N, C-alpha and C positions, 0 to 999 in steps of 0.2 A: 278496654274490652271487658265485657261482662264475662266472668269465668264460665258461666253456663251457656253462653250464647255461641260459643265456637269462635272461629276466626273473624276478626273485624274486616271490613271492606279493604282497609289499608293493608292489613296483613295478607289478605287474599291476593291483592295486587302485587305485593312484594314477593309472595310465594310463586305467583305466575311468572314474574320477572326472573326469579331464580331458576325456574324450570326452563325458561328460554335460554338462559346462560348455560345451563347444563347441556341442552340440545346442541349448542354451538361448539361445545368442547368435543374433542375426539372421544368417541365412545360415550358421549354424554347423553345420547338419546335414551338409552336404557335407564340411566339414573333419573332422567327427567320423567320418564314414564313411571318409574317406581315411586318417585315423589308424588306425582299426580294421583296415582292409585291410592297411596297412603292418605292423602288429603281428602279424597273422595270418600274413603271408608270412614275417616274421622267425622266428616260432616254428616254422614248417614247414621251415626250412633245416637242413641237416646241421650238426653241432656247431661245426666250425671257422668256417664262413661265418656261422652265427648269432652266435658270439662277436664277430666283427668288426662285424656289423650292429648288434648291441646296443650295442657300444662307440660306434659312430658316432652312433646315436640319442641316447645319453647325452651325448656331446660336443656335438652340435648343440644339444641342450636347454640345455646350460650356457653355451656361448660364442656361440650365435646363436639365441636363443629366438624371434626374429621370423620365422625360416624355418619354413615350413609343411611338416610331414611328409606324404608321399604316396608312391605308387609311380609308377615310370616304366619302361615296358617290363617291368613285373612286378618291378622291383627297387626297393630302398629309395632314396628321393630326398627332397630338401628344397628347397623353392622359395620365391621371393619373388614373390608374385602368380602369374602364369602361367609365369614363368621358373624352370626348375630351375637351381639354383646348384651343388649337390653331389649325387652319386649313387654307388651301388655297382654293380658288375657282379660277382656272386659266382661263384667258380670252379665250383661244382657245377652251375650252370645251363648254363654254356658248355663244361664239360668241359676246363677249362684248369688249369694248376698254381697259379695265384694269383688272388686277388680283386683287382679294380681299383677304386681310389677315383678318381672323375673329377669334373672341374669344367667347367661350360659357359661359354659366352661372357660370361654375366652375372657370373661370378666375377671379383673384382678382384685377379687374380694377375699382371697385366701386369708385365713386368720387361724393359724395353728392347725389342729387336727379336725376341726368342725366349724362351719360357718353357714349362715343362711344364704339361699340363692333366690328366694322369692319372698315378697312382702305383700300383705293384704292392704289395700287402700280403700277404706270405707268412706272417707271424706277428704276433700281437698282444702286444707288449711295452709296458712303460712308456714307452720311447723312441718307439715307434710311436704310442702314444696322444698323447703330447706333440706329435709332428709333425702328427698329424691335427688336433688342437686349434688349432695355430698356422695351418695351412692354411685351416681353416674360418673362423677369426677374420679372417685376411687376405682371404679370398674375399668376405666380407660387408662389407668396408671398415671 
């Protein structure tokens, strides 16, 4: 997959299958609809924001598969139950120079008396991907 192209056809097919699996589960229709809404919003993003959102979606699926994909204020988010743990604020929506990766109070990032809860993402590199994976892994405990 090209990082800037969004989801590949194979990934789209797998995500559609996952949405169908969710619909088949008890109470899964709402989760499937939330996943579909998230994917549609990601696909509609400008290329740079889409690349970051796709990467986050893949990373969360790998390191925190128990988080539920959804949108939050129209942006990609991942929740545990009703509590959003991690989310994006994409630059194109807010007309700012960088996308922000954010973590809510339910994220287990506490570190003494002060710690960051949001991170500017100006470019998607291997190092940035690794840092995002580490933060998400830590956030879910």
